[in-house]
C-alpha distance (Angstrom), angle and dihedral (degrees) to the residues before:
residue distance angle dihedral
M1 . . .
A2 3.79 . .
A3 3.78 122.5 .
H4 3.80 110.1 -102.0
K5 3.80 139.3 -165.6
K6 3.79 131.7 171.1
W7 3.77 108.9 -136.8
V8 3.80 114.1 -151.2
T9 3.80 122.2 -166.5
E10 3.79 112.9 -165.1
R11 3.80 94.0 -153.5
S12 3.75 116.5 4.0
A13 3.79 130.6 -164.9
M14 3.81 83.5 -95.4
G15 3.79 88.9 65.6
I16 3.81 96.5 -114.6
R17 3.79 140.6 92.6
D18 3.77 102.0 -97.7
F19 3.79 143.7 171.1
A20 3.78 142.2 -157.2
E21 3.80 134.0 -169.5
W22 3.81 120.9 -124.4
Y23 3.80 122.7 -161.8
R24 3.80 127.7 178.4
F25 3.79 115.3 -154.6
G26 3.79 117.2 -167.4
D27 3.78 130.9 4.2
G28 3.78 126.7 -28.3
G29 3.78 124.9 -88.3
V30 3.78 134.6 74.0
A31 3.81 112.2 -18.9
P32 3.80 139.3 170.1
L33 3.79 119.6 -107.6
V34 3.79 132.8 -125.2
H35 3.81 112.6 -164.8
Y36 3.80 120.0 -169.9
T37 3.81 126.4 -167.8
G38 3.79 118.0 -163.7
G39 3.78 131.5 -144.8
S40 3.79 127.9 -82.1
I41 3.79 116.3 -65.1
S42 3.78 135.6 -178.6
W43 3.79 122.3 -101.2
Q44 3.81 89.7 -110.2
A45 3.82 93.0 52.5
H46 3.80 89.8 47.9
Q47 3.81 90.7 53.9
E48 3.80 92.5 48.3
R49 3.79 91.8 53.9
F50 3.79 92.2 64.1
A51 3.82 84.2 79.9
S52 3.81 99.5 45.7
E53 3.80 143.7 51.8
P54 3.83 126.4 -117.4
T55 3.80 94.0 -110.3
P56 3.85 97.8 166.3
I57 3.81 95.1 59.0
L58 3.81 92.7 36.4
E59 3.81 91.3 56.6
E60 3.81 90.6 51.3
F61 3.79 90.7 48.9
V62 3.80 92.7 52.1
R63 3.81 90.0 53.3
A64 3.80 91.5 50.3
W65 3.81 91.7 44.5
E66 3.80 92.7 52.7
R67 3.80 90.9 44.9
T68 3.82 92.2 54.2
G69 3.80 95.8 49.3
R70 3.82 102.9 -87.7
P71 3.81 96.9 -81.8
R72 3.79 122.7 -167.7
V73 3.79 105.3 -99.0
D74 3.79 143.9 147.7
L75 3.79 117.7 -128.5
V76 3.80 121.9 -161.9
I77 3.81 119.5 -175.2
S78 3.81 119.5 -164.2
P79 3.78 129.7 -179.3
A80 3.76 116.9 -129.0
P81 3.80 101.6 -100.7
P82 3.80 114.7 -104.3
P83 3.80 118.8 -135.5
G84 3.80 113.3 -72.4
E85 3.78 129.2 -147.9
Q86 3.80 91.7 -81.3
P87 3.83 130.3 33.0
R88 3.81 114.6 -97.6
P89 3.83 111.0 -127.5
E90 3.82 93.7 -155.7
P91 3.82 107.9 21.9
L92 3.81 96.2 167.4
E93 3.79 94.4 50.4
S94 3.81 90.4 43.4
F95 3.79 90.3 52.7
L96 3.80 91.1 49.1
E97 3.80 89.6 52.2
Y98 3.80 90.6 47.4
V99 3.81 94.6 50.3
M100 3.79 97.6 42.6
D101 3.80 101.9 35.2
E102 3.80 102.9 30.4
L103 3.80 107.0 26.9
L104 3.77 111.7 28.8
V105 3.80 94.4 44.7
R106 3.83 84.4 72.2
L107 3.80 92.9 64.6
P108 3.82 115.9 110.4
T109 3.82 89.7 -121.2
A110 3.80 133.8 10.2
P111 3.83 111.0 -93.8
S112 3.79 117.4 -97.9
A113 3.83 89.2 -146.2
Y114 3.79 139.1 -12.2
A115 3.78 140.4 -125.5
F116 3.79 123.4 -175.2
L117 3.79 127.4 -160.3
G118 3.77 131.2 -178.2
Y119 3.77 139.9 -178.6
S120 3.82 123.2 -152.9
L121 3.83 108.4 -37.4
G122 3.78 87.3 4.1
G123 3.79 87.3 67.2
S124 3.80 91.0 71.3
F125 3.81 92.3 51.2
A126 3.81 92.1 45.8
T127 3.81 90.8 49.9
Y128 3.79 92.4 52.5
L129 3.80 92.4 46.6
A130 3.80 92.8 48.7
G131 3.79 96.4 48.4
S132 3.81 91.6 46.1
T133 3.83 96.8 50.1
E134 3.80 116.3 82.8
T135 3.81 96.4 -155.0
C136 3.80 96.4 44.1
R137 3.80 110.3 129.6
A138 3.82 102.5 177.8
L139 3.79 141.8 30.9
A140 3.80 120.2 -176.1
V141 3.80 122.9 179.0
F142 3.79 128.6 179.8
G143 3.78 123.9 -173.4
G144 3.79 85.6 -3.1
A145 3.81 123.7 -170.8
G146 3.80 124.8 -163.8
V147 3.80 94.3 7.8
V148 3.82 96.8 136.3
N149 3.79 93.8 50.4
A150 3.80 92.0 45.3
A151 3.79 90.8 51.9
K152 3.79 90.6 50.5
D153 3.80 90.7 49.7
V154 3.81 90.0 55.9
G155 3.79 90.5 65.8
P156 3.82 111.5 -167.3
V157 3.81 108.3 18.5
Q158 3.80 109.6 -113.1
A159 3.81 95.4 -166.5
K160 3.81 111.0 100.0
D161 3.82 101.2 -165.0
L162 3.79 106.3 24.9
A163 3.81 128.6 153.1
T164 3.80 121.4 -173.5
V165 3.80 132.1 -161.3
L166 3.81 123.4 -170.0
F167 3.81 121.9 -160.3
R168 3.80 129.7 -170.7
N169 3.79 129.6 169.5
A170 3.80 118.3 -124.3
E171 3.82 93.8 -111.7
D172 3.80 97.3 39.8
P173 3.84 106.9 115.9
L174 3.81 93.7 -147.4
Q175 3.79 121.7 106.1
D176 3.80 117.5 -64.7
P177 3.84 111.2 -106.8
T178 3.80 89.5 -134.6
M179 3.81 84.9 67.8
V180 3.81 94.5 40.2
A181 3.80 100.4 49.2
P182 3.84 96.4 62.0
Q183 3.81 90.2 51.8
L184 3.80 93.9 58.7
A185 3.79 120.7 92.0
V186 3.78 114.2 -94.1
G187 3.80 90.0 -112.2
F188 3.80 90.2 71.4
H189 3.83 90.9 61.9
A190 3.80 87.2 -151.9
R191 3.78 126.3 -170.8
A192 3.78 130.5 -179.0
M193 3.79 116.3 -127.5
A194 3.80 124.1 -140.2
Q195 3.79 114.2 -85.6
R196 3.79 119.4 -105.1
A197 3.78 132.5 -158.9
G198 3.79 117.4 -80.6
A199 3.79 144.2 59.5
H200 3.81 133.6 -102.2
P201 3.84 105.1 -66.2
Y202 3.80 117.1 107.7
V203 3.80 90.5 -122.4
D204 3.82 89.3 62.3
Y205 3.79 91.6 53.9
A206 3.80 90.3 47.8
A207 3.81 93.2 47.3
N208 3.82 94.3 54.3
R209 3.84 91.5 45.5
T210 3.80 95.3 -113.3
V211 3.81 92.0 127.9
E212 3.79 93.1 50.4
D213 3.81 92.0 45.6
A214 3.81 92.6 48.7
L215 3.80 90.6 51.6
A216 3.80 92.3 45.6
F217 3.81 89.4 51.8
A218 3.80 89.6 54.0
L219 3.80 93.5 47.9
E220 3.79 92.5 48.7
R221 3.80 90.9 50.8
L222 3.82 90.2 52.2
R223 3.82 94.3 57.3
């Protein structure tokens, strides 16, 4: 099984005590990074997850990893940050600072390239991270919320070789990716994927293999 550590930050750039899960798949040495941000959760659920692992997304990643030839890769899984004691004036920029300056500096080696994925609210954070990271190769969002605004907040896209895929289930009430993709800057190279059966819950996206396919897309782009 992959090496694993839970990274705890006592007070992050987001203004809260937070955590992330790091997994190393494959041998040591320089590796690309896949970073996943989950959907919105309550403060109570966030606190409970300090004592657990994100098994549902980890299982999907293992399937995608095996499907793409078991490449050497780092996986970091972050929850979408719940509201803190005070409103954050720039949550996307704060999250970028948190991920880059507080989380990824703990990796054994600097990533050779990046891929960002996000579900629901996590889609907005993933979009901002991807557009702001020069060596990002892949962005995958499913059931994404706030993606258009996050992309606009990026300003000029820093990523030089980025490809983006947007997924939404047929019964998910969030905006249709065919309407979202044209609103993103050309540097995202965004395309809307065909709708699949299901609604907004994560379990629906896992059941119809969207999560696995999104992760496989990221791993293939990082080759």
